[in-house]
C-alpha positions in Angstrom: 96.7 -177.5 -97.0 99.6 -176.8 -98.7 99.4 -175.4 -102.5 101.2 -177.1 -105.6 103.4 -174.3 -106.1 104.5 -174.1 -102.2 105.4 -177.9 -102.1 107.3 -177.4 -105.6 109.0 -174.5 -104.1 110.1 -176.6 -100.8 111.2 -179.3 -102.7 113.3 -177.4 -104.7 114.8 -175.3 -101.5 115.5 -178.7 -100.1 117.2 -180.0 -103.4 119.6 -177.0 -103.7 120.4 -177.1 -100.5 121.3 -181.1 -100.7 123.3 -179.6 -104.0 124.9 -177.2 -102.1 126.2 -179.2 -99.2 127.0 -181.9 -101.7 129.3 -179.3 -103.5 131.5 -177.8 -100.4 132.0 -181.5 -99.4 133.7 -182.4 -102.3 135.6 -179.5 -102.7 136.9 -179.8 -98.9 137.5 -183.6 -100.0 139.3 -182.6 -103.2 142.2 -180.2 -100.8 142.5 -183.2 -98.6 143.4 -186.2 -101.5 145.6 -183.7 -103.7 148.6 -186.2 -103.2 151.8 -185.6 -105.4 151.5 -188.1 -108.1 154.0 -190.9 -107.5 156.8 -192.0 -110.0 154.7 -195.0 -111.0 151.6 -196.4 -110.9 150.3 -197.8 -107.6 150.9 -201.1 -107.2 149.5 -203.7 -104.5 150.5 -207.3 -103.9 150.3 -209.3 -100.9 152.0 -212.8 -100.4 151.7 -215.4 -97.6 153.7 -218.6 -96.9 152.4 -221.3 -95.1 153.9 -224.1 -93.2 152.0 -227.5 -91.7 154.2 -228.5 -88.6 152.3 -231.9 -88.9 153.4 -232.6 -92.5 156.0 -230.8 -93.3 154.7 -229.3 -96.2 155.1 -225.7 -97.2 153.0 -223.6 -99.5 152.6 -219.9 -100.7 150.0 -217.5 -102.9 150.5 -214.2 -104.0 147.8 -211.5 -105.0 148.5 -208.7 -106.7 147.3 -205.9 -109.5 149.5 -207.3 -111.7 148.5 -210.1 -114.0 150.6 -213.0 -114.0 152.8 -212.4 -111.0 153.0 -215.9 -109.5 155.6 -217.1 -111.5 158.0 -213.9 -111.2 157.3 -213.6 -106.8 157.1 -217.2 -105.8 159.9 -219.7 -105.3 160.3 -223.1 -103.6 162.3 -226.0 -103.8 161.7 -229.5 -102.0 163.3 -230.0 -98.8 164.6 -226.6 -98.8 162.4 -223.2 -99.0 159.7 -221.3 -99.9 160.3 -217.7 -101.0 158.2 -215.0 -101.9 159.4 -211.6 -103.5 157.1 -208.4 -104.2 155.8 -207.1 -107.4 158.4 -204.6 -108.4 160.9 -207.5 -108.5 164.1 -208.3 -109.8 163.6 -212.4 -110.5 167.0 -213.3 -109.3 166.1 -212.5 -106.0 163.9 -215.9 -105.7 166.9 -217.9 -106.9 169.4 -216.5 -104.8 167.2 -216.9 -102.0 167.4 -220.3 -102.0 171.1 -220.9 -103.1 171.7 -218.9 -99.5 169.3 -221.1 -97.7 170.5 -224.1 -99.1 174.1 -223.2 -98.0 173.0 -222.6 -94.5 172.3 -219.4 -93.7 169.5 -218.1 -92.0 165.8 -216.5 -93.3 167.5 -213.3 -91.4 170.4 -213.4 -92.8 169.2 -213.9 -96.4 166.6 -211.2 -95.9 169.7 -208.6 -94.7 171.7 -209.6 -97.9 
């Protein structure tokens, strides 16, 4: 039968082994994760455009860590196109893209301009 001191010693030893393992593992990860700080806070914006071939309707949606980004990212004009720019954006890109598409340029040409 295990005495209470033996049980406490074994539990304490197990606890110390877990602490040592966790500390060693975390210090190993810190070395791997240390990356030079970016020049600005990290951003992530995802845009999606859709087209319904049966109705001819187009639509767009945007998700971002930036609050209320939709008014600077999604641009559309009836019977012309839907355009999505990204989070760190020059808001003139949307209207410029719509103007170029309206003038007859292909989407590929607009992206390259």
